[in-house]
TORNUVEX-875678 format. One record per residue: x, y, z of N, C-alpha, C, O in turn; residue in three letters. Coordinates in steps of 0.02 Angstrom, whole numbers. Atoms other than C-alpha are relative to their C-alpha. Example, Ala and Ser with C-alpha at 12.3 -4.5 7.8 and 13.67 -1.06 7.14 Angstrom:
! TORNUVEX-875678
      nu      nv      nw     cau     cav     caw      cu      cv      cw      ou      ov      ow  marza
      45     -59       0     615    -225     390      45      60       0      97      59      33    ALA
     -42     -59      -3     684     -53     357     -39      55      37     -14     110      45    SER
! end
This chain:
! TORNUVEX-875678
      nu      nv      nw     cau     cav     caw      cu      cv      cw      ou      ov      ow  marza
     -56      45      14    -286    -946     255      38      22     -62      99      18     -64    MET
     -33     -21      62    -252    -880      80      46      60      12     100      64     -16    MET
     -41     -58     -16    -188    -715     151      65     -21      34     119       3      17    LEU
     -59      23     -36     -70    -805     269      49     -33     -48     109     -22     -43    ILE
     -43      32      49      -3    -910     126      35      52     -43      93      45     -61    MET
     -29     -53      40      24    -752      25      57      34      35     109      47       5    GLY
     -52     -34     -38     124    -668     162      60     -46      12     117     -23      11    TYR
     -55      48      -8     224    -826     192      41      -4     -65     102     -13     -63    ALA
     -35       1      64     265    -824       6      47      59      -6     103      53     -30    TRP
     -43     -59       0     331    -647      21      61     -12      43     118       2      23    VAL
     -56      13     -44     438    -700     168      49     -48     -33     109     -40     -27    ARG
     -43      47      34     503    -846      67      42      33     -53     101      17     -61    GLY
     -37     -35      52     552    -731     -75      53      46      30     108      53       4    LEU
     -47     -45     -32     633    -608      43      61     -39      25     118     -17      17    VAL
     -55      39     -27     736    -743     126      39     -38     -53      93     -64     -39    ASN
     -36      28      57     783    -813     -44      -1      53     -54     -30      42    -107    GLY
       8     -61      40     805    -643    -125      15     -10     -73      -6      30    -115    ILE
     -15      13      71     870    -718    -286     -62     -15     -41     -61      -8    -102    GLY
      62      15      36     691    -768    -329     -49      58       2    -107      51     -17    HIS
      46     -57      -9     618    -596    -294     -27      26     -66     -77      61     -65    ALA
      24     -25      64     597    -562    -479     -70     -28     -17    -103      -2     -62    LYS
      67      25      11     438    -666    -473     -52      52      16    -107      52     -12    LYS
      46     -53     -19     356    -515    -392      15      66     -34     -26     111     -34    LEU
     -21     -65      28     449    -379    -484     -48      25     -53     -62      84     -56    ALA
      45     -21      54     332    -379    -633     -63      32      27     -87      82       1    GLY
      60     -28     -29     180    -349    -523      14      69      29     -25     116      17    PHE
     -16     -64     -32     263    -210    -425      15      54     -52      -8     110     -46    ALA
     -15     -48      52     331    -126    -580     -62      22     -38     -67      78     -62    LEU
      62     -17      33     158    -133    -655     -36      56      35     -60     103       3    GLY
      34     -52     -37      83     -28    -517      40      65       0      12     119      -2    ILE
     -41     -60       4     230      91    -518      -7      32     -69      -4      93     -75    VAL
       9     -27      67     205     109    -706     -64      41      -5     -66      89     -43    ALA
      61     -39      -1      28     170    -673      16      71      24     -14     120       2    ILE
     -19     -65     -28     110     309    -574      44      39     -48      31      98     -62    VAL
     -51     -38      37     258     353    -682     -20      14     -72     -12      70     -96    SER
      20     -10      70     193     326    -859      60      13     -45     117      14     -23    GLY
     -53      -8      49     291     357   -1016      33      69       3      92      75     -14    ALA
     -28     -67       3     315     544    -995      22      26      68      54      79      72    THR
     -21     -22     -65     341     556    -808     -52      45      32     -92      77      -2    GLY
      50     -39     -36     239     641    -673       6      74     -11     -43     110     -10    LEU
     -10     -72       7     315     810    -701     -39      28     -59     -59      86     -58    ALA
      35     -23      59     231     820    -871     -73     -23      -2    -110      -7     -49    GLN
      68      27       2      69     732    -824     -51      55       6     -45      99      49    ALA
      49     -53       1     -82     839    -863     -71     -26       9    -119      13       5    GLN
      67      27      -7    -229     722    -834     -32      24      64       3      49     109    SER
      34     -30     -56    -363     770    -709      17     -33      66       7      -2     119    PHE
     -19      33     -62    -303     643    -581      76     -11       2      99     -65      20    ASP
     -72       7       4    -118     676    -601      34      14      67      95      15      71    SER
     -27     -10     -66     -96     710    -415     -31     -50      48     -88     -71      38    LYS
      29      47     -49    -120     594    -265     -52      35      43     -50      96      52    PRO
      51     -27     -44    -269     617    -152     -26     -56      45     -11    -115      33    TYR
      30      48     -44    -363     530     -12     -69     -19     -26    -108      24     -47    PHE
      67      25      14    -514     422     -51     -26     -28      66       1     -77      92    LEU
      23      15     -68    -615     410     110     -68     -35      -3    -115      -8     -32    VAL
      63      37      -1    -750     280     138     -53      37      40     -38      64      94    ALA
      55     -30     -36    -919     349     188     -20     -46      58      -6    -106      56    ARG
      18      42     -59    -990     289     356     -43     -60     -17     -41    -110      19    PRO
      44      56      18   -1117     177     268      30     -46     -52      -6     -83     -86    ASP
     -33      45      48    -987      86     162     -21     -72      13     -14     -98      68    MET
      26      68      -7   -1060     -87     130      54     -54      -4      48    -106      28    ALA
     -53      50       8    -900    -178      80      44      -3      62      76      47      78    ASP
     -40       3     -62    -815    -240     241      74      11     -11     109      33      35    PRO
     -71     -10      13    -645    -234     158      18      74       4      74      92      24    THR
     -14     -72       3    -659     -45     140     -36      41      53     -37     102      50    PHE
      35     -37     -53    -760      -1     295      49      42      40      99      16      66    ARG
     -43     -48     -35    -681     153     374      70       3     -31     118      18       4    LYS
     -65      -1      34    -542     143     245      17      70     -24     -26     108     -47    ALA
     -29     -60      31    -433     289     194      52     -24     -50     101     -57     -31    VAL
     -43      26      53    -347     256      28      39      58     -30      11     109     -50    ILE
     -41     -46      38    -202     351     -45      -4     -20     -73      21     -73     -92    LEU
       6      15      71    -245     356    -229      63      23     -36      83      81     -32    MET
     -61     -15      37     -91     348    -338     -17      37     -65     -67      20     -97    LEU
      16     -38      61     -85     472    -483      11     -40     -63      54     -84     -66    PRO
      -9      29      66    -103     420    -663      31      52     -45      15     111     -42    SER
     -33     -46      46       5     495    -797     -42      15     -61     -27      60    -100    SER
      43     -10      58    -134     482    -925     -70     -24      15     -79     -76      47    SER
      69      22      -9    -323     472    -924     -15     -61     -43     -66     -93     -34    GLU
       9      59      42    -302     337   -1056      13     -63      39      -8    -117      18    GLN
     -10      58     -44    -244     221    -916     -65     -16      34     -91      24      72    VAL
      67      16     -24    -404     131    -872      -2     -26      72     -55     -27     103    GLN
      -4      25     -68    -344      59    -707      24      55      47      75      88      32    ILE
     -23     -46     -51    -332     171    -554      11     -40      64     -26     -88      77    VAL
     -19      41     -58    -253     108    -394      23      44      58      41     102      49    ALA
     -23     -34     -60    -208     156    -217      13     -51      54       6    -111      44    GLY
     -13      43     -57    -162      86     -47     -38      26      60     -40      86      73    VAL
      33     -17     -63    -263      82     113      54      19      50     101     -20      62    ILE
     -54     -25     -42    -160     185     235     -13      -6      75      31       9     115    VAL
      17       0     -72    -249     157     401     -18     -69      26     -59     -76      71    ASN
      15      68     -20    -251     -32     417      64     -40      17      85     -82     -23    SER
     -60      38     -19     -97     -96     511     -17     -73      14     -71     -89      39    PRO
       9      71     -10     -77    -284     518      39     -24      62      77      14      91    MET
     -39      30     -54     -10    -399     652      71     -15     -23     117     -19      18    ARG
     -66      16      27     135    -440     538      49      57      14      31     116      10    LEU
     -53     -49      -8     298    -352     576      54     -11     -53      55     -62     -86    THR
     -55       6      48     451    -321     469      42     -61      17      70     -93     -28    LEU
     -41      57     -20     541    -454     570     -27     -65     -27      11    -112     -40    ASP
      30      61      28     418    -584     506      18      -8     -73      36     -63     -96    TYR
     -14       4      71     446    -541     324      74      -5     -16      94     -36     -65    LEU
     -72      -3      13     633    -513     338      37     -35      57      86      -8      83    PHE
     -24      32     -61     673    -640     475      74     -16      -2     106     -20      50    GLU
     -71      19       4     847    -684     410      44      59     -22     102      49     -39    HIS
     -39     -58      21     902    -507     368      32      33      62      -2      67     100    MET
     -34     -26     -60    1031    -460     500       3      76       1       5     106      54    GLU
      -6     -73       3    1041    -280     440     -67      36       3     -70      97      -4    SER
      67     -29      -2     852    -253     456      -6      52      56      14      40     113    LEU
      12     -53     -49     807     -90     543     -74       0      20    -118     -16     -20    LYS
      68      -8     -25     652     -62     651     -41     -64      -9     -94     -64     -41    HIS
      30      66      10     606    -246     659     -71      -5      25    -110     -46      -1    LYS
      66       6     -30     450    -217     764     -53      43     -34    -110      43     -13    ASP
      50     -40      36     367     -98     642     -50     -44     -36     -32     -96     -64    GLU
      53      40      31     202    -161     576      -5      12     -75       7      67    -100    HIS
      15      -4      71     163    -197     395     -74      19      -6    -114       1      36    VAL
      69     -23       9       3    -118     326     -34     -39     -56      -3     -57    -106    TYR
      40      31      52    -136    -201     227     -19      53     -50     -58      99     -35    PHE
      11     -51      50    -138    -102      66     -63     -10     -41     -88      37     -72    GLY
      60      15      38    -287    -188     -14      -2     -72     -23      47    -108     -15    GLY
      10      71      16    -355    -352     -81      30     -23     -66      28     -83     -82    PRO
     -29      18      65    -268    -348    -251      75     -12       7     111      30      34    VAL
     -72      17      -5     -98    -435    -262      26      11      70      75      47      80    ASP
     -16     -13     -71     -89    -441     -72      68     -27      20      89     -18      77    TYR
     -67      23     -15      81    -525     -81      53      45     -32     112      29     -31    SER
     -47     -46      33     160    -379    -176      15      58      47     -32      94      66    VAL
     -17     -55     -46     254    -255     -65       9      66     -37      41      70     -90    PRO
     -11     -69      23     247     -68     -95      20      41      61      -6      31     116    LEU
     -22     -42     -55     334      61      12      -7      73     -17      13      95     -71    MET
       6     -72       6     291     243      35      52      32      45      59      13     103    LEU
     -49     -36     -39     428     360      93      -7      75     -14     -25      95     -69    THR
      -2     -73      10     436     548     119      68      26      19     101       0      64    ARG
     -66     -29     -11     590     655     116      21      41     -60     -14      43    -111    GLY
     -24     -43      55     691     771       7      39     -38     -52      51     -13    -107    THR
     -39      40      47     789     631     -76     -34     -68     -10     -53    -100      40    LYS
      30      65      12     717     475    -160      47     -56      21     108     -47      23    PRO
     -40      58     -18     776     303    -106      -4     -52     -55     -58     -66     -80    THR
      -1      54      49     830     169    -228     -33      19     -65     -17      71     -95    GLY
      35     -10      63     716     156    -378     -69      32      11    -116      17     -26    HIS
      64     -30     -18     578     260    -299     -25      46     -55      14      78     -90    ALA
      32     -45      48     454     355    -408     -35      55      40     -72      41      87    VAL
      32     -56     -34     399     528    -353     -73       4     -20     -90       3     -79    ALA
      71     -11      15     210     548    -338     -22      70      19     -77      92       1    ILE
       7     -71     -13     223     725    -270      64      23      34     108     -19      48    MET
     -60     -24     -33     354     835    -189       8     -35      67     -37     -36     109    ASP
     -19      31     -63     439     739     -49     -39     -64      16     -39     -86      74    ASN
      35      63     -12     331     582     -70      15     -47     -57       8     -30    -116    LEU
     -23      47      50     390     426    -159     -31     -69      12     -49     -86      69    TYR
      23      68      -5     329     250    -196      52     -46     -30      81     -31     -83    VAL
     -48      50      24     442      98    -216     -35     -67      -1     -77     -81      42    SER
      32      65       6     392     -76    -271      50     -56     -13     102     -45     -43    GLY
     -43      58      12     468    -250    -273      38     -20      62      58      22     102    GLY
     -33      26     -60     549    -361    -143      71      26       7      90      47      61    VAL
     -70     -20      -5     729    -317    -185       6      74      18      48      92      60    GLU
      -2     -72     -15     696    -128    -181     -19      13      72      15      52     106    THR
      22     -10     -69     601    -136     -17      52     -27      49      65       5     100    VAL
     -51      28     -44     733    -249      61      60      47       6      90      53      59    ALA
     -56     -47      -2     866    -123      13     -16      59      45      28      83      81    GLU
      19     -58     -40     769      18      96       2     -17      74      30      21     114    ILE
       6      15     -71     734     -70     261      64     -26      31      69     -32      92    VAL
     -64      23     -27     911    -134     277      49      58      13     104      47      38    SER
     -40     -60     -13     979      44     285     -37      46      47     -98      39      56    HIS
      35     -45     -47     942     183     410     -60      35     -32     -55      64     -85    PRO
      61     -34      22     764     248     390     -43      13      61     -33     -17     114    TRP
      42     -20     -56     632     326     500     -71     -26      -9    -101     -14     -62    SER
      70      22       5     463     244     535     -49      58      -5    -106      49     -26    PRO
      43     -59       6     393     421     543      -8      21     -73     -52      59     -90    LYS
      -1     -23      70     430     439     357      -4     -58     -50      13     -48    -108    ASP
       3      56      46     402     266     283     -51     -51      24     -59     -62      84    ALA
      49      52     -16     268     132     275       5     -55     -53      13     -41    -113    ARG
      -1      58      46     269     -42     199     -70     -28      -4    -103     -41      47    LEU
      67      25      12     108    -105     121       3     -65     -40      47     -75     -82    PHE
       9      60      40      55    -275      56     -68       4     -34    -119      10       0    LEU
      62      -4      38     -75    -270     -81     -19      72     -16      13     119       6    GLY
      24     -66      20    -172    -126    -156     -75      -5     -15    -102     -59     -22    ARG
      69      -5      24    -348     -69    -200       3      22     -73      47      61     -92    ALA
      -4     -14      72    -387     -57    -385     -70      -1     -31    -112     -42     -14    GLN
      64      -5      34    -533      -6    -496      11      15     -74      64      40     -95    TRP
       6     -30      65    -578      23    -675     -19      73      12     -58      88      57    ASP
      11     -72     -11    -581     213    -692     -74      18       3     -95      55      47    ARG
      72     -16       1    -767     220    -736     -36     -30      60     -84      -1      85    GLN
      30      31     -59    -810     101    -595       8      45      61     -39      56      99    GLN
     -11     -43     -58    -730     215    -466     -41      64      -5     -68      87      45    LEU
      42     -60       9    -817     368    -540     -71     -14      22    -102      27      56    ARG
      68      17     -18    -982     279    -521      -9      -8      75     -59      14     103    GLY
       5       9     -72    -947     231    -340       1      66      37     -34      74      87    GLU
      -3     -66     -32    -904     410    -295     -66      37     -11     -92      68      36    ILE
      63     -34      15   -1060     478    -380     -57     -30      40    -105       5      56    LEU
      52      32     -40   -1165     352    -284       8      13      75     -34      -7     115    LYS
      -9     -18     -70   -1094     417    -121      38     -49      43      33     -46     104    GLY
     -38      49     -39    -980     273     -70      64      29      27      90       7      78    ALA
     -66     -28     -17    -823     380     -61      -2      76      -1     -42     107     -36    TRP
     -14     -72       3    -766     557     -26      73       9     -21     117     -15      14    ASP
     -69     -18      17    -610     618    -119      19      63      39     -17     113      37    PRO
     -22     -56     -41    -512     735      -5      75      13     -12     110     -31     -37    LEU
     -71     -15      11    -343     823     -11      46     -45      40      30     -66      96    PRO
     -50      40     -35    -191     722      35      33      41      55      52      99      44    LEU
     -33     -30     -57    -119     763     205      56     -47      22      43    -102      45    ASN
     -57      44     -15      56     693     234       4     -18      74      25     -74      90    LEU
      -2      15     -71      42     705     423     -49     -56      17     -35     -99      58    ASP
      48      54     -11    -113     596     419      23     -64     -34      12    -119      -8    LEU
     -24      58      35     -35     480     292      49     -40      43      48    -102      43    LEU
     -50      33     -41     108     442     412     -16       7      74      29       7     116    PHE
      21      -9     -69       7     463     572      22     -59      43      15    -116      23    SER
     -18      55     -46      73     363     721     -62     -35      28     -56     -88      59    PRO
      63      29     -23    -111     329     762     -46     -10     -59     -92      31     -70    ASP
      38       9      63    -184     258     600     -75      -6      11    -114      11     -34    PRO
      71       8     -13    -352     221     681     -35      67       7     -97      71       2    LYS
      30     -67      -8    -380     408     707      -7      36     -67     -38      89     -71    SER
      -2     -35      65    -357     450     522     -70       5     -30     -89      59     -53    VAL
      68      -1      30    -532     402     462     -46      49      36     -78      89       2    TRP
      43     -48     -34    -625     498     599      20      73     -14     -23     116     -22    PRO
     -22     -68      13    -517     651     568     -22      24     -69     -42      82     -77    ALA
      19     -19      67    -555     650     382     -76       4      -8    -101      41     -51    LEU
      73      -4       3    -740     621     411     -25      70      18     -77      92      -7    GLN
      19     -67     -19    -747     792     491       5      49     -58     -28     101     -59    LYS
      -9     -44      57    -691     867     326     -49     -15     -57     -55      25    -104    GLN
      36      23      58    -811     773     214     -75      15      -1    -109       1     -51    SER
      73      -9      -3    -986     826     269     -25      46     -55     -81      38     -79    HIS
      23     -48      51    -993     970     144      -3     -30     -70     -29       1    -115    TYR
       0      31      66    -969     848      -1     -69     -23     -22     -82     -31     -81    LYS
      65      26      18   -1149     789       7     -36      46     -50     -65      22     -99    ASP
      33     -47      45   -1216     946     -76      38       6     -65       8       6    -119    VAL
     -41      -7      60   -1070     963    -198      -9     -59     -46     -10     -51    -107    GLU
       5      60      42   -1090     784    -257     -63       1     -44     -63     -27     -98    ARG
      63      -1      38   -1269     819    -314       1      49     -57     -37      42    -106    ARG
       4     -53      49   -1229     972    -416      63       8     -41      64      46     -90    VAL
     -64     -11      33   -1047     956    -472      21     -62     -38      19    -117     -10    THR
     -25      58      37    -981     842    -611      58     -32      37      96       1      71    PRO
     -52      38     -37    -864     707    -546      69      28      -9     106      35      39    PHE
     -69     -20      12    -708     771    -629      18      62      40      72      65      69    ALA
     -16     -61     -36    -717     943    -551      -7      -9      75      26      25     114    SER
       7      14     -71    -774     873    -384      59     -38      28      91     -17      76    LEU
     -49      46     -28    -651     733    -360      71      23     -11     116       6      28    ALA
     -69     -15      17    -498     808    -441      12      74     -13      60      92     -46    PHE
     -11     -72       9    -518     996    -436      60      22      40      82     -14      85    SER
     -62     -23     -32    -370    1098    -380      -7       8      75      41       0     111    SER
       9      -9     -72    -446    1131    -210       5     -65      39      17     -64      99    GLU
      -4      64     -33    -444     944    -173      70     -28      -2      84     -77      32    LEU
     -66      29       9    -264     916    -223      49      25      53      44      81      79    MET
     -52     -19     -49    -116     917    -105      43      55     -30      56      56     -90    ALA
     -42     -55      24     -11    1071    -117      72     -23      -7     116      16     -26    GLU
! end
């Protein structure tokens, strides 16, 4: 019931767009984790690139069972919060539900994705392409993240391709040391980001496909320090 109320609240803000600033602070906060003060181009921390965080088959938390999370890059290791969005969990909600009174809405039947249990009423949009849209922040070449009701509404009201954009509600979030501990305990496999899988038309196939890549991590996890395992250059998207 709480989730439904949250999504209804988003719809209310969208349809009364003048009140959208109530969510802007939350969205800008997560975008700030990505952009930082110096910008991604100058970011030198060990997790300065996006990657996939893939749940192991024995994941105990039902929220993250068979989850594939796009981890957003941090501009500094001093940022203690790390965050991402679950990319393979489409919801029953469609864009038409959230933007029901927007006549210029494109692709009304496209599904919204559950991004995670934190701030599940905050919309984030991932887009790929050679040109950023609106106030988008680049997280790697040709991949951008946008946050906030007004920004997302602007994007979906203009021509865009569902093959190159996804709308998420909520995010996953950890303290940096907490996530390190979970990976060392074998709850997650960090794997290179694959844009084709990120925007796969069959999101349910993404987790099985990545599981085929993760079996060799069992030995590495026992002998390799976390930083070099999870964020080494071989794991990062090109």
